KEKE-3310 file (N, C-alpha, C; in steps of 0.2 Angstrom, whole numbers, plus 5000, padded with zeros to 4 digits):
npx = (4980:4976:4964:4949:4937:4923:4924:4923:4922:4921:4918:4917:4901:4898:4896:4907:4913:4903:4904:4913:4918:4931:4939:4959:4968:4986:4997:4986:4977:4970:4955:4946:4934:4919:4910:4915:4917:4913:4919:4931:4945:4947:4943:4956:4967:4965:4966:4980:4985:4988:4976:4965:4952:4935:4935:4924:4918:4920:4932:4943:4957:4968:4984:4996:4994:4996:4990:4985:4979:4985:4995:5008:5011:5027:5028:5018:5023:5035:5032:5023:5033:5042:5033:5022:5018:5017:5009:5003:4992:4999:5013:5024:5037:5052:5058:5071:5080:5088:5084:5086:5091:5077:5070:5078:5073:5062:5069:5082:5076:5071:5082:5092:5107:5117:5123:5119:5105:5106:5110:5099:5090:5094:5092:5078:5077:5083:5073:5064:5065:5075:5087:5096:5090:5093:5102:5093:5086:5067:5061:5068:5062:5050:5030:5028:5040:5041:5031:5035:5045:5041:5034:5045:5051:5040:5043:5055:5059:5052:5038:5024:5012:5004:4997:4988:4981:4974:4983:4985:4980:4984:4992:4995:4987:4994:5006:4997:4993:5006:5008:4997:5001:5015:5009:5006:5017:5026:5018:5021:5033:5037:5030:5020:5005:4991:4983:4970:4966:4953:4947:4949:4942:4948:4958:4951:4945:4954:4961:4961:4951:4936:4930:4918:4912:4898:4892:4900:4900:4907:4898)
npy = (4981:4990:5002:5009:5021:5027:5036:5049:5058:5073:5081:5094:5096:5083:5068:5055:5045:5038:5035:5024:5011:5000:4985:4978:4965:4961:4955:4952:4949:4959:4963:4975:4979:4985:4994:5008:5023:5021:5024:5018:5019:5034:5028:5021:5028:5037:5028:5026:5038:5046:5056:5065:5064:5071:5086:5088:5079:5065:5057:5040:5033:5023:5014:5005:5003:5017:5033:5042:5053:5062:5066:5077:5086:5083:5073:5063:5062:5056:5043:5038:5036:5027:5015:5013:5005:5008:5003:5006:5008:5011:5008:5020:5021:5032:5038:5040:5032:5019:5001:4997:5010:5017:5007:5011:5024:5029:5024:5033:5044:5044:5045:5034:5023:5022:5012:5000:5002:4999:4985:4980:4983:4976:4961:4962:4963:4949:4940:4944:4941:4948:4952:4951:4962:4976:4985:4991:5003:5009:5009:4998:4987:4976:4976:4969:4966:4980:4982:4974:4980:4991:4986:4981:4995:4997:4989:4992:5000:4992:4990:4991:4989:4989:4997:4994:4998:4997:4985:4974:4981:4985:4975:4961:4946:4934:4940:4948:4937:4932:4942:4944:4930:4935:4942:4935:4928:4938:4940:4929:4929:4940:4945:4955:4966:4968:4980:4979:4988:4982:4977:4965:4951:4938:4939:4947:4937:4927:4933:4934:4943:4949:4963:4972:4988:5001:5014:5023:5016:5001:4986)
npz = (5072:5061:5067:5065:5065:5062:5049:5039:5024:5013:4999:4995:4991:4990:4998:5001:5010:5022:5038:5040:5048:5054:5058:5058:5059:5063:5050:5042:5027:5018:5008:4998:4989:4978:4967:4955:4961:4974:4985:4989:4985:4992:5005:5008:5005:5016:5026:5025:5029:5019:5015:5026:5037:5037:5047:5056:5060:5075:5070:5071:5070:5074:5067:5070:5084:5085:5089:5075:5074:5082:5079:5075:5058:5053:5063:5059:5045:5046:5053:5043:5034:5040:5045:5034:5018:4999:4986:4969:4955:4944:4943:4947:4945:4946:4930:4928:4936:4940:4946:4958:4963:4964:4972:4984:4988:4999:5011:5010:5013:5025:5029:5029:5032:5019:5015:5023:5018:5003:5004:5009:4999:4988:4991:4994:4981:4975:4982:4974:4963:4953:4955:4943:4936:4944:4938:4930:4921:4923:4909:4902:4906:4908:4911:4924:4928:4932:4942:4953:4956:4961:4972:4978:4984:4991:5003:5006:5019:5030:5034:5044:5039:5020:5007:4995:4980:4966:4962:4950:4941:4928:4922:4912:4911:4917:4923:4934:4941:4947:4954:4963:4971:4976:4986:4996:4997:5003:5014:5021:5022:5027:5037:5034:5034:5024:5013:5002:4987:4974:4958:4955:4954:4958:4965:4976:4982:4987:4997:5017:5021:5013:5009:5006:4996:4997:4992:5002:5012:5021:5020)
capx = (4984:4972:4959:4947:4931:4918:4927:4916:4926:4917:4921:4910:4893:4898:4900:4909:4912:4899:4905:4917:4921:4933:4947:4961:4972:4993:4998:4981:4977:4960:4951:4940:4929:4914:4909:4918:4914:4909:4923:4937:4952:4947:4944:4963:4970:4964:4971:4986:4986:4986:4971:4963:4943:4932:4936:4919:4918:4924:4935:4949:4964:4976:4988:5001:4996:4997:4982:4988:4979:4989:5002:5008:5013:5029:5028:5016:5027:5040:5025:5021:5040:5044:5026:5018:5021:5012:5010:4999:4992:5005:5020:5025:5043:5056:5062:5079:5083:5089:5078:5089:5089:5069:5068:5081:5071:5061:5074:5084:5070:5071:5089:5093:5113:5117:5125:5112:5101:5109:5110:5093:5087:5097:5088:5072:5079:5086:5068:5058:5068:5077:5094:5097:5087:5095:5104:5091:5079:5062:5061:5070:5059:5042:5027:5025:5044:5043:5027:5038:5051:5036:5034:5050:5051:5035:5047:5063:5059:5049:5034:5020:5008:5008:4991:4988:4977:4971:4990:4987:4975:4990:4995:4991:4984:5000:5009:4993:4992:5012:5009:4995:5005:5019:5007:5004:5024:5027:5014:5023:5040:5040:5022:5016:4997:4989:4976:4972:4958:4954:4942:4950:4938:4953:4964:4948:4945:4960:4961:4959:4946:4934:4927:4911:4909:4892:4889:4903:4901:4907:4891)
capy = (4984:4998:5000:5015:5023:5034:5039:5052:5060:5075:5084:5100:5094:5076:5064:5051:5042:5040:5031:5017:5007:4993:4985:4974:4963:4961:4950:4949:4952:4959:4967:4980:4979:4989:4999:5015:5029:5017:5027:5012:5023:5037:5025:5017:5036:5041:5024:5027:5045:5051:5060:5066:5062:5078:5087:5090:5072:5061:5051:5040:5029:5019:5010:4998:5005:5024:5036:5044:5060:5064:5066:5085:5084:5080:5068:5060:5058:5050:5039:5035:5034:5021:5008:5011:5005:5010:5000:5010:5002:5013:5011:5027:5024:5038:5033:5042:5031:5012:4999:5000:5019:5017:5005:5014:5030:5030:5023:5038:5049:5041:5044:5028:5023:5020:5004:4996:5001:4996:4979:4977:4984:4968:4956:4962:4961:4943:4939:4946:4937:4955:4954:4955:4971:4979:4992:4991:5011:5006:5008:4994:4983:4972:4978:4962:4968:4987:4982:4970:4985:4996:4980:4979:5000:5000:4984:4994:5001:4984:4993:4986:4989:4989:5000:4993:5001:4992:4984:4973:4983:4988:4969:4956:4941:4932:4942:4948:4928:4932:4947:4941:4924:4935:4946:4931:4924:4942:4939:4922:4930:4945:4947:4960:4965:4969:4982:4980:4987:4978:4976:4960:4946:4934:4941:4949:4931:4925:4938:4933:4943:4953:4969:4977:4997:5004:5021:5026:5013:4995:4983)
capz = (5068:5060:5068:5060:5067:5061:5044:5033:5020:5007:4994:4995:4993:4989:5006:4998:5016:5027:5043:5041:5053:5052:5062:5053:5066:5060:5045:5037:5020:5017:4999:4997:4981:4976:4960:4956:4966:4981:4989:4991:4985:4995:5009:5008:5006:5021:5030:5023:5028:5013:5016:5031:5037:5039:5055:5059:5063:5077:5066:5075:5067:5076:5066:5074:5089:5086:5088:5071:5074:5089:5077:5070:5052:5052:5067:5052:5038:5049:5056:5037:5030:5044:5045:5028:5010:4999:4979:4964:4950:4940:4947:4950:4948:4943:4924:4926:4941:4940:4949:4963:4964:4966:4979:4990:4990:5005:5016:5009:5013:5033:5034:5034:5030:5009:5013:5025:5015:4996:5005:5010:4992:4984:4996:4992:4971:4977:4984:4969:4956:4949:4954:4935:4933:4948:4937:4924:4923:4921:4902:4902:4911:4908:4916:4929:4932:4937:4946:4958:4958:4966:4979:4983:4987:4997:5008:5010:5026:5034:5037:5046:5033:5015:5004:4990:4975:4960:4961:4945:4938:4921:4921:4907:4917:4920:4926:4941:4946:4950:4959:4969:4976:4980:4991:5001:5000:5008:5022:5024:5024:5032:5042:5032:5034:5017:5011:4995:4985:4968:4953:4952:4962:4960:4971:4981:4984:4990:5005:5023:5021:5007:5013:5001:5001:4992:4992:5005:5019:5022:5020)
cpx = (4982:4967:4955:4939:4925:4920:4922:4923:4921:4922:4917:4905:4893:4902:4901:4910:4909:4897:4908:4920:4924:4938:4951:4967:4979:4991:4989:4980:4968:4960:4945:4940:4923:4915:4911:4913:4912:4914:4929:4945:4953:4946:4954:4968:4970:4967:4975:4990:4989:4983:4969:4955:4940:4932:4930:4918:4923:4928:4942:4952:4970:4976:4993:5001:4995:4990:4987:4988:4980:4994:5003:5012:5018:5031:5023:5021:5032:5038:5026:5028:5040:5038:5022:5021:5015:5014:5001:4998:4996:5009:5024:5033:5047:5061:5069:5084:5084:5082:5081:5086:5082:5068:5072:5078:5068:5063:5078:5081:5073:5076:5091:5102:5113:5119:5121:5106:5099:5106:5104:5089:5087:5097:5081:5072:5079:5078:5064:5059:5070:5084:5098:5095:5090:5099:5102:5084:5072:5058:5062:5068:5052:5038:5026:5033:5045:5035:5031:5042:5047:5035:5037:5053:5047:5036:5052:5062:5056:5043:5027:5012:5007:4999:4992:4983:4977:4978:4991:4984:4979:4992:4994:4989:4988:5003:5004:4993:4999:5010:5004:4997:5010:5015:5007:5012:5026:5024:5019:5031:5040:5035:5018:5007:4996:4982:4976:4965:4960:4946:4942:4946:4940:4956:4959:4945:4949:4962:4959:4953:4943:4929:4923:4911:4903:4891:4893:4902:4901:4899:4892)
cpy = (4990:4995:5008:5015:5027:5038:5043:5058:5064:5080:5091:5099:5086:5071:5059:5044:5042:5034:5027:5016:5000:4990:4976:4971:4962:4955:4947:4955:4952:4964:4969:4982:4984:4991:5005:5019:5026:5020:5021:5016:5030:5034:5024:5025:5037:5034:5024:5034:5049:5057:5061:5065:5071:5079:5089:5084:5069:5056:5049:5033:5028:5014:5009:5003:5014:5027:5042:5050:5064:5067:5074:5084:5084:5075:5062:5057:5054:5045:5034:5032:5027:5014:5009:5011:5006:5005:5003:5006:5004:5014:5015:5029:5030:5036:5036:5037:5022:5009:4999:5005:5018:5013:5008:5019:5032:5027:5031:5043:5048:5043:5040:5026:5020:5013:4998:4996:4998:4987:4976:4977:4977:4961:4957:4962:4953:4940:4939:4941:4944:4956:4956:4960:4976:4985:4993:4999:5005:5006:5002:4987:4981:4975:4975:4965:4975:4987:4977:4976:4989:4991:4982:4988:5000:4994:4987:4996:4997:4988:4988:4985:4989:4990:4998:4994:4999:4987:4980:4975:4984:4982:4964:4950:4937:4935:4947:4943:4930:4935:4946:4936:4929:4941:4938:4927:4930:4943:4934:4923:4936:4948:4953:4961:4969:4973:4984:4981:4985:4976:4967:4954:4940:4934:4942:4942:4925:4928:4934:4936:4948:4956:4972:4984:4996:5009:5022:5021:5004:4992:4975)
cpz = (5065:5064:5066:5063:5064:5055:5041:5031:5014:5005:4992:4996:4991:4993:5001:5005:5022:5035:5043:5047:5051:5057:5058:5057:5061:5056:5041:5031:5019:5009:5001:4990:4984:4970:4961:4957:4972:4987:4992:4990:4989:5003:5011:5008:5014:5027:5031:5024:5023:5012:5023:5030:5038:5045:5059:5064:5068:5075:5070:5069:5071:5071:5069:5081:5091:5083:5080:5070:5077:5085:5073:5063:5048:5056:5062:5047:5039:5051:5050:5034:5034:5045:5040:5024:5007:4990:4977:4959:4943:4944:4951:4951:4943:4935:4922:4932:4941:4948:4956:4965:4969:4971:4986:4991:4996:5010:5016:5014:5022:5035:5035:5030:5022:5011:5016:5017:5006:4997:5005:5003:4988:4986:4993:4983:4972:4976:4978:4964:4951:4951:4950:4934:4939:4945:4932:4926:4920:4914:4899:4904:4910:4915:4922:4931:4936:4941:4954:4960:4963:4972:4982:4986:4992:5004:5011:5016:5033:5036:5038:5041:5027:5013:4999:4984:4969:4957:4953:4939:4928:4920:4916:4915:4920:4926:4934:4943:4949:4957:4963:4973:4977:4986:4997:5004:5002:5013:5024:5028:5029:5037:5042:5034:5027:5016:5006:4991:4977:4965:4953:4956:4961:4966:4976:4984:4988:4997:5009:5023:5016:5013:5005:5003:4993:4996:4999:5011:5017:5022:5020)
residu = (MET:ILE:GLU:ALA:ARG:ASN:ILE:HIS:LYS:SER:TYR:ASN:ASP:LEU:HIS:VAL:LEU:LYS:GLY:VAL:ASP:LEU:HIS:ILE:PRO:LYS:GLY:GLU:ILE:VAL:SER:ILE:VAL:GLY:ALA:SER:GLY:ALA:GLY:LYS:THR:THR:LEU:LEU:GLN:ILE:LEU:GLY:THR:LEU:GLU:LYS:PRO:ASP:THR:LYS:THR:ASP:SER:VAL:LEU:ASN:VAL:ASN:GLU:VAL:ASP:VAL:TYR:ALA:LEU:ASN:SER:LYS:GLU:LEU:ALA:LYS:PHE:ARG:ASN:ASP:ASN:ILE:GLY:PHE:ILE:PHE:GLN:PHE:HIS:GLN:LEU:LEU:PRO:GLU:PHE:THR:ALA:LEU:GLU:ASN:ILE:CYS:ILE:PRO:ALA:PHE:ILE:GLY:ASN:ARG:PRO:LYS:PRO:GLU:THR:GLU:LYS:ARG:ALA:LYS:GLU:LEU:LEU:GLY:PHE:LEU:GLY:LEU:SER:ALA:ARG:ALA:ASN:HIS:LYS:PRO:ALA:GLU:MET:SER:GLY:GLY:GLU:GLN:GLN:ARG:VAL:ALA:VAL:ALA:ARG:SER:LEU:ILE:ASN:ASN:PRO:GLY:VAL:ILE:PHE:ALA:ASP:GLU:PRO:SER:GLY:ASN:LEU:ASP:SER:GLU:SER:ALA:GLY:ASN:LEU:HIS:LYS:LEU:PHE:PHE:ASP:LEU:ARG:GLU:GLU:PHE:GLY:GLN:THR:PHE:VAL:ILE:VAL:THR:HIS:ASN:GLU:GLU:LEU:ALA:ASP:MET:ALA:ASP:LYS:LYS:LEU:THR:MET:VAL:ASP:GLY:LYS:ILE:VAL)
# end
């Protein structure tokens, strides 16, 4: 599912990633842990094609058997929309839209038909226990509900892989526990691969594999 080799990333004189190699099979839930500044979020952004590694290194990134660095910018944007979902610590929902509308946005960007998209969004809301919140805006929902809407949004295009950056970091302990269980339920239901950056040791230890980053490398 994901193969990365020799991933380097620098910001001016700061060498953040120092030759990261990893392989993540399809359907695996992988957690990435480490101290702040170890490079976890930077690695996640590169794996998710939101950032590019240093161009002077021979970095390799294959996602779902596609060499993403062989794609031009338009092809990469379409590939990302079709194959990758993102969940962030702060849900990033658009406040002026309802839960249903927020979930549909990635599909509309991909020019998917509205009836099919809304049907899928309602199915996801039902699976996540949010059917009654379909027409509510983010301000009318709890933090846990907002984050579940963000999870549904990440799933709307049926991506092969979900990248989550501190997804439960802004939730109370009960909501965080429910979200952690949800990832495993989703994997069983839809077969997605999950890569989760977290400081939550409970979530990290639940994963199929826990990777620790120290000073820009996986140890």
